[in-house]
C-alpha positions in Angstrom: 28.5 4.2 89.5 30.8 2.3 86.5 33.8 2.6 89.0 33.9 -0.1 91.8 34.5 2.2 95.2 34.6 0.9 98.4 35.4 1.2 102.0 38.2 -1.2 104.4 37.6 -0.3 108.2 39.9 -1.0 110.2 40.2 -0.5 114.6 41.4 3.2 113.6 36.7 4.0 114.4 33.8 2.7 116.8 31.9 -0.5 116.1 28.4 1.8 115.9 30.0 4.5 114.0 31.2 2.3 111.2 27.7 0.5 111.4 26.5 3.6 109.9 29.2 4.6 107.6 28.2 1.0 106.0 24.6 2.3 105.7 26.0 5.6 103.9 28.1 4.3 102.0 25.9 1.9 100.2 23.2 5.3 99.4 25.8 6.8 97.7 27.0 3.8 95.4 29.9 2.3 97.0 30.1 -1.1 96.0 32.0 -3.5 98.6 33.3 -3.1 101.8 36.6 -4.8 103.4 37.5 -4.9 106.7 40.4 -6.2 108.8 41.6 -8.5 111.0 43.7 -5.9 112.5 46.6 -7.6 114.6 44.7 -8.3 117.7 43.1 -6.0 117.8 39.4 -6.4 115.7 38.5 -9.3 113.8 36.7 -9.7 110.5 34.4 -13.1 110.7 32.6 -10.6 114.1 32.9 -7.4 112.1 31.4 -8.7 108.7 28.5 -10.6 110.1 27.5 -7.7 111.8 28.0 -5.5 108.7 25.9 -7.9 105.9 22.9 -7.1 109.4 22.6 -4.0 108.8 23.2 -3.5 105.3 21.0 -4.8 102.2 22.8 -4.2 99.3 27.3 -3.9 99.6 29.2 -6.7 99.3 31.8 -8.0 101.9 35.3 -8.9 102.2 38.0 -9.7 105.0 40.4 -8.2 103.9 43.5 -10.3 105.2 42.1 -13.3 107.0 45.7 -15.5 108.1 45.5 -18.1 106.9 47.6 -20.3 109.9 45.1 -18.5 112.9 42.2 -21.6 111.1 41.6 -24.5 109.7 41.2 -24.9 106.6 38.2 -26.2 106.6 36.5 -24.2 109.5 37.5 -21.5 106.6 35.0 -22.7 104.5 32.3 -22.9 106.8 32.4 -19.8 108.4 32.5 -18.1 104.6 29.3 -20.5 104.3 27.9 -19.4 106.3 28.0 -15.2 106.0 26.7 -16.1 102.8 23.9 -17.8 104.0 23.5 -14.2 106.3 23.7 -11.6 104.0 21.9 -13.8 100.9 22.2 -13.1 96.9 21.9 -9.7 95.4 21.4 -9.8 91.3 22.2 -13.7 92.1 25.6 -13.2 93.8 26.6 -13.6 97.3 27.5 -10.9 99.6 30.9 -12.3 100.5 34.5 -12.1 99.4 36.9 -14.3 100.8 40.6 -12.3 101.0 43.0 -15.4 103.0 46.9 -13.9 104.0 50.0 -15.3 105.6 50.0 -13.0 108.0 53.2 -10.6 109.1 56.0 -10.6 112.0 56.6 -9.7 114.6 53.4 -10.8 116.0 53.1 -13.9 114.4 56.4 -15.4 115.8 55.2 -13.5 119.3 51.9 -16.4 119.4 53.9 -19.2 117.9 53.6 -19.3 114.3 56.0 -20.0 112.1 55.6 -19.4 109.1 57.1 -22.4 106.7 56.6 -22.0 102.9 53.3 -19.8 103.6 53.7 -19.8 99.5 53.3 -23.5 99.6 50.6 -23.6 102.7 48.5 -20.6 100.9 48.3 -22.5 97.5 46.8 -25.7 99.2 44.3 -22.8 101.3 42.8 -22.0 98.5 42.3 -25.2 96.7 41.1 -26.9 99.2 38.9 -24.0 100.1 38.0 -24.0 96.6 36.9 -27.2 96.9 34.5 -27.4 99.7 32.7 -24.5 98.3 31.5 -27.3 95.5 29.4 -28.4 98.3 31.1 -32.0 97.3 33.3 -34.5 99.4 36.9 -32.7 99.6 39.5 -35.7 99.7 43.0 -33.1 99.7 46.2 -34.2 101.6 48.6 -31.3 101.3 52.2 -30.4 103.1 49.8 -27.7 105.5 46.2 -29.0 104.6 45.0 -32.7 105.5 41.5 -33.3 104.3 39.8 -37.3 105.5 36.2 -36.9 103.9 35.3 -33.6 104.1 32.4 -31.7 102.9 30.5 -28.3 104.4 27.9 -30.8 105.3 24.8 -28.1 105.5 21.2 -30.3 106.3 19.0 -28.6 106.4 18.7 -25.5 104.2 20.5 -24.1 100.4 23.1 -27.2 99.6 24.1 -25.3 96.8 27.5 -24.6 95.9 28.9 -20.7 97.2 30.0 -18.5 94.8 32.6 -16.7 96.8 36.0 -16.0 94.7 38.7 -16.0 96.6 41.9 -13.6 96.6 45.6 -13.8 97.9 46.4 -10.7 99.7 50.0 -9.8 97.8 53.0 -7.8 97.8 56.0 -10.4 97.1 56.2 -10.8 93.5 55.8 -14.7 93.5 53.1 -14.1 96.3 51.4 -11.8 93.8 52.1 -13.3 90.3 50.2 -16.9 91.9 47.1 -15.4 92.8 46.6 -14.5 89.2 47.9 -17.8 87.9 45.3 -19.5 90.9 42.7 -16.9 92.1 40.0 -15.2 91.2 42.1 -12.1 92.1 44.9 -10.2 93.7 43.9 -8.2 97.4 46.9 -5.4 96.2 48.6 -4.0 99.7 48.2 -0.2 100.8 51.1 2.4 101.2 53.4 1.0 97.9 54.3 3.7 95.2 51.7 4.3 91.9 54.9 1.8 90.0 55.2 -0.5 92.1 51.2 -1.2 91.8 52.1 -1.1 88.4 55.6 -3.8 88.7 52.8 -6.2 90.9 50.0 -5.8 88.6 52.3 -7.0 85.7 53.0 -10.4 88.1 50.0 -10.8 88.5 49.2 -10.6 84.1 52.2 -13.1 84.4 49.9 -15.8 86.6 46.4 -15.4 84.4 48.8 -16.6 81.8 49.7 -20.1 83.2 46.4 -20.9 84.0 45.7 -19.8 80.4 42.8 -16.9 81.9 43.8 -13.2 80.7 44.2 -9.7 83.2 40.4 -8.7 82.6 39.8 -12.4 84.8 41.6 -11.5 88.0 40.3 -8.7 90.1 42.4 -5.8 90.9 41.2 -4.8 94.0 43.4 -2.4 95.9 43.6 -0.9 100.0 44.6 3.2 99.3 45.2 5.2 102.9 42.7 8.3 101.6 43.6 11.4 104.1 41.2 13.3 103.0 40.5 16.9 104.9 39.5 20.6 102.9 39.3 22.1 106.2 42.6 21.3 106.7 44.4 19.4 104.4 47.9 19.5 107.1 45.9 17.7 109.6 46.0 14.6 106.3 49.5 15.0 106.3 50.2 14.4 109.5 47.9 11.2 109.3 50.0 9.7 107.0 52.8 10.5 108.0 52.2 8.5 111.1 50.9 5.6 109.2 54.3 5.9 107.2 55.6 5.9 110.6 54.0 2.7 111.2 54.7 0.7 107.7 58.3 1.7 108.2 58.8 0.6 111.4 56.7 -2.9 111.3 56.6 -3.7 108.3 60.1 -2.3 105.6 59.2 -5.1 103.1 56.9 -2.5 102.2 58.2 0.4 101.9 61.4 -1.5 100.0 59.6 -2.9 97.2 58.0 0.8 96.8 61.5 3.0 97.1 61.5 4.2 100.5 65.8 5.1 101.5 67.1 2.5 103.4 68.8 5.4 105.4 64.9 6.3 106.2 63.8 3.1 107.5 66.5 2.5 109.9 65.8 6.5 111.7 62.8 5.2 112.0 63.3 2.0 112.8 65.7 3.1 115.5 62.8 5.6 117.4 60.2 3.1 116.7 59.5 -0.6 118.7 56.5 -2.8 118.3 53.6 -2.4 119.5 54.4 1.6 119.6 52.3 4.3 121.2 50.3 7.0 119.2 53.5 9.5 120.8 55.6 7.6 119.0 54.6 7.7 115.8 53.8 11.4 116.7 57.9 12.1 116.9 59.0 10.2 114.1 56.6 11.7 111.5 58.3 14.9 112.3 61.2 13.2 109.7 59.8 11.3 106.9 59.0 14.2 104.1 56.6 15.5 103.0 56.7 13.5 99.8 56.9 10.6 101.1 53.7 10.7 101.9 52.1 12.1 98.0 54.0 9.3 96.4 52.7 6.3 98.6 48.4 6.8 99.1 46.1 9.6 98.4 46.5 12.6 100.7 45.2 16.7 101.5 42.0 18.3 99.8 39.5 16.9 97.5 40.7 17.6 94.1 44.6 16.5 95.3 43.1 12.5 97.0 40.8 12.1 93.2 43.9 12.8 91.9 45.7 10.5 93.6 43.5 7.7 93.2 42.7 8.5 89.5 47.0 7.4 89.3 46.4 4.6 91.0 43.5 3.4 88.1 45.2 4.6 86.2 48.2 1.6 86.9 45.8 -1.7 86.8 43.2 -0.7 90.0 40.0 -2.2 89.2 38.8 -1.2 92.9 40.6 1.7 95.3 39.6 0.4 99.2 39.5 3.7 100.1 41.5 4.6 104.6 39.9 6.9 105.7 42.7 8.2 108.5 40.8 11.1 109.4 38.1 10.8 112.1 35.1 11.6 109.7 35.1 9.3 106.9 32.1 11.3 105.2 34.0 13.2 103.2 35.7 10.0 101.6 32.0 8.6 100.9 31.3 12.3 99.2 34.3 12.1 96.8 34.4 9.2 95.7 30.6 9.1 95.1 30.3 10.6 92.8 32.7 9.2 90.4 32.7 9.5 86.4 
């Protein structure tokens, strides 16, 4: 397929099923899978390693690893290990590193203070990129401190690691910085097409700072896909439950897409954290259909394909489809023959 297509795996589906789906997506021509580091549910490193071991061609990225949870030298060593595990396809490694600044309330509840996330992210990107050269690195920043450190591979391949670095960005400044210093940006999900257009323009602004063009910055986007030809109403319900979750826990994303303050306040009054499935169903009853359609691909195959095309036209280089229904195969089938 000429248009890259990817899957986003979180923790909705059983692990063994996701391993099978990865092989199915590979057979159908998908290019990559981005694995979430999901709250405190699933670790992206464990999942990426399993997926690499069960496939031959697909590339895998973290969507996204919180920078506060691991030392940058440990991050570099971990991704170097997965780079070795995956081998190369057509002369290119199979792993990508996506990093994010984490979110509340989870960061605060585990004792992490997200101080100066822009500064911290820049330092992590710069230091890890240097470590991927396999040369000795000394880096003294505000958050990152490396003293004559290298990925000291004593046996085997000690060549530079061709591991592209991405930032998972939502806010204006982080988007611009991703365009300036990264190989790509992982654009967020549950956002409108208008938001994506604006986000891409900020990425382009950042790219110009480093003497690059927009085409030199990859722009995959997490994109919820609630698809069912048999029961589109059930697909809409799944979409509403996810919107409820984001209204309650990550309102900054909702505000970026123009969701009204009134709806935000109503849902937040109904949900705490962590909320239950019953809570999401209760809150979903007050969410209008048009809000869901504005934020994701939902409904029949035809409706979902049309919505994904809108995101591609807005500047997304690779839709990372997040299937919300129990069966992922219809999503793979719907997008495997994209022309």
